C-alpha positions, 0 to 999 in steps of 0.5 A, a space after each residue: 479284796 485284792 485291791 485291799 490287800 494291795 492298798 494296805 500293803 501302800 500303807 502298811 508295806 512290809 507287813 507280816 502274814 499273820 499282821 494281814 490275816 489279824 487284820 483281813 480276819 483270813 489264813 494265812 494260806 487264803 492270804 497267800 494265794 492273794 499276794 501270790 497275785 501281787 507277787 508274780 506282778 513284780 508289786 510284792 516280794 515275800 521276805 522270810 526271817 528265822 529266829 534266833 532263840 537257840 531251840 529253833 535255830 537248831 531243828 527245835 521250837 522253842 513254843 514261844 516263836 510264830 512262824 507267821 510273823 518271819 513272814 513278811 511281805 513288802 509293797 514294791 508297786 510304782 502305782 501303774 499295775 502295769 494297765 498302761 505300756 513303757 512310757 519309753 516303748 514306742 508305736 
């Protein structure tokens, strides 16, 4: 599943947690755990955007905003997955 998630983000980045949840039919909390794996490796960046409607910006909720659409994940990886040594590292 981690590699599927990686492949999806490589081709569909950036993607919201809502999009990922729908695509994989998995709860957002379960996906966050998998995404945290790639974040720790420095391959994914989490972006959050707040709602700009008047009701939400004053601490309320408008009822039409979906919080998961504002939680975005962007693939940053360079394809090496950390499995190879850096070319400028000398023995």
